[in-house]
N, C-alpha and C positions, 0 to 999 in steps of 0.2 A: 461710319454708320450713316447710311443713306437717310434722307428725309423720310420719316415714318409714313407720311402720306403717300409716298411713291414706292417704298420698299416692300419686300416680302409679299409680292403679288401672288405667289402660289400658296401662301399660307392662309387657310380658312380658319378664322378665329371662331371660338364657340359663341353662338349668339346669346345675348345681344351685344357682346363685346366687339368693338371695332378693331379691325386688323391693325390700324395705326397705333391704337392704345396698347395692344399686345406687343407690337414691335418695340415700342418705347419702354415697356416694362422689362422685356428681355434685355434690351440694351442697358438699362439701368442696372440690372443684376450683373451684367458682364463688366461694366465699368467699375462697379463697387468691388467685385472680386479682383479685378486687375490692380486697382489702387491698393487694396489690402496686400496683394502679393508682392508688388515691386515698389510701392510708395507712390503717392500722387505726383511727387516731383519728377518722377521718371516716366510719366505717362502723358502722351499727347493723343487726343481723340480728334479724328477728322470727321466732321459732320456738317450738314447744312440744316439739321433739324434744331429748331430753337429750344425745344424742351430738353433734348439730349445735351445741347450746349449748356443750358442752365444747370442741369444735374452735374455735368462734368466739372464746371467751374466751382460749384458748391463743394465738391469733394477735394478741390485744390489742384486738379490736373489742368493741363493746357488744352486749348481748342484751336484747331486750324480749320478754316472753311473748306468744305468739299468743293473742288473745282468743277464738279458736275460732268466729268468725262469718264465715269466708270470707276470700278473698285481699284484697279491697278493704278490709275492716276491719283486716286484718293490716298492710297498707301504712300505713293511716291511724294505726295504733297506734305506728308507728315514727317518725312525723314529730316529735312533741314531744321525742324523745330525741336528735335530731340536734344537733350543735354549731352555734354561730353560723356561718353561711357565711363571714363575715369577708371580704367583697369578692370571693369566688370567683365566676366567671362563672355556673356552675350552682350554685344554692343548695340545691336539693332534687332528688334522683334516686332512683327506685325501679327496682331491677334484679331480675329474676326469679332464682330460685335453682336453675334446672335447665339451666345452660349449660356442659356439661362441656368444650367445646372453647375456651371463652373464654380470651383472653390479655390481660394487663394493657394492652398497647399498643392492643388493639382498643377496650377500654373508654375509655382516655384519648382516643383519636381521636374516638369517638362523643360523649363529653362536651364536647369542644372544639367540635364541630359543633353540638351541641344548645344550647350556651351562646350561640349567635348569635341565638336566638329566645326570647321570653318563656316559651313553653311548647312542648315538642317531644316526640316519641316516635320510637322505632325499632321498626318492625314485625318480626315473626318472619319466617322464611324463606319461609313461604307468603303473607305479606302481609296476613293477617287478624288475627293476634294481636299482642301488644305484648311486647317483651322489656325495654325501657328507657323510662321516662317521666320527664321533667325539667321544671323550672321555674326561672326566674331571679328571680321576684318573690314567690312564696308557695308553700306546699306545694300541689302539683297534686291535683286530684280524681282518685283512681284509679278507673278503669272497666274493670278487667281481667276476663277471662273470654272465652268464645267470641265472636269478632267484635269484640274490644276495639279493634282499629285503627280501625274505623269510628266507634266511640263517642268515642275520644280525638280523632279528627279533627273530629267534629261539635262537640266541646266547645271547639274552638279551638286545639288543639295542632298544630304543624306536623309532618307525617310526613316522616321522613328515611330513605329506602330506601338506606342506606349500603352500599357494597361491603365489608362486614365479615361474611363468612359465618359465622365462628366465634362472633361475638356473636349473630347472628340465628338460630342453630341451637339452639332449645330442644328438650327431649326429653319427648315424651308417649307415643310409640309405639315399637315395636321398630325400625321403619324410620328413625325420627329418631335413635335410638341408633347405628344403622349409619352414618348420614350424619355424625354427630358423630365417630365413630371414624375415618372416612375423612378428615375435616378435621384430625384430630389431637387426641384427647381428652386431658385432664389425667391425671397419674400415678395418682391415686386411682381414677378410673373405669377406666383401663386395667388396673390391678391387680385390681380387682373382677371385670372381665370375664374376665381370664385365669384367675382362680380358679374362675370358673363354667364355663370351657371344658372 
C-alpha cells in the first residue's frame, strides 16, 4: 500500500474529500477484510504510509516498510516476513490494497480455488490487471502493473476469472469507485465518501 499522499493519482475523490483520505479509507477496508479472512497473524502489509501502518498494527497484522521501488518490489519485500505456511494450501498470496468492497468470504473462496494450482492469479474486473497472486510452492514472482494479467499468465500462473465481483473490483478511477460503492463498499470507504458528499 503506497503512501496515500502519493498513491491513486488517477483517482478523483468526491469534493471536498481529499484523495489521500479516500485512499486510506479504501486500504483500511481492504486490510480489515483480509485480516478477517485469513487471520491477522497470517498477514503482512507493506506500506510507507504512517496511518495505514497504525491501522494494520492495531488489527494485529505485521508491517514491512515499502522500499519505495514500485509495487513489485514492495510485494517482494513482504515475502520474507510471512510466517511458515504450515501446510496451508496457499503458502504465499499477494493481495492489492485497493479493494473497498472486499468481503472476507470472497477472499477465502478465492484462496481455496487458487490453492488447487501451484501458481494462480485472479484478474481485476476488466480482466487485464491482477488483484490476487498466489503460489503453493514458493513466493511467486510479482509482475503487477498495467497488463499484469497477461504477464502473470505468461509466467505460468493459472488465471481464475472467479465470479467474485467484490474481490475483482479494484479502484483506480472515479468510475471504479462508483462500481465498488454499488457492490457495497466497506464502512471506512462509505464514511469517507459521505463526508465528502
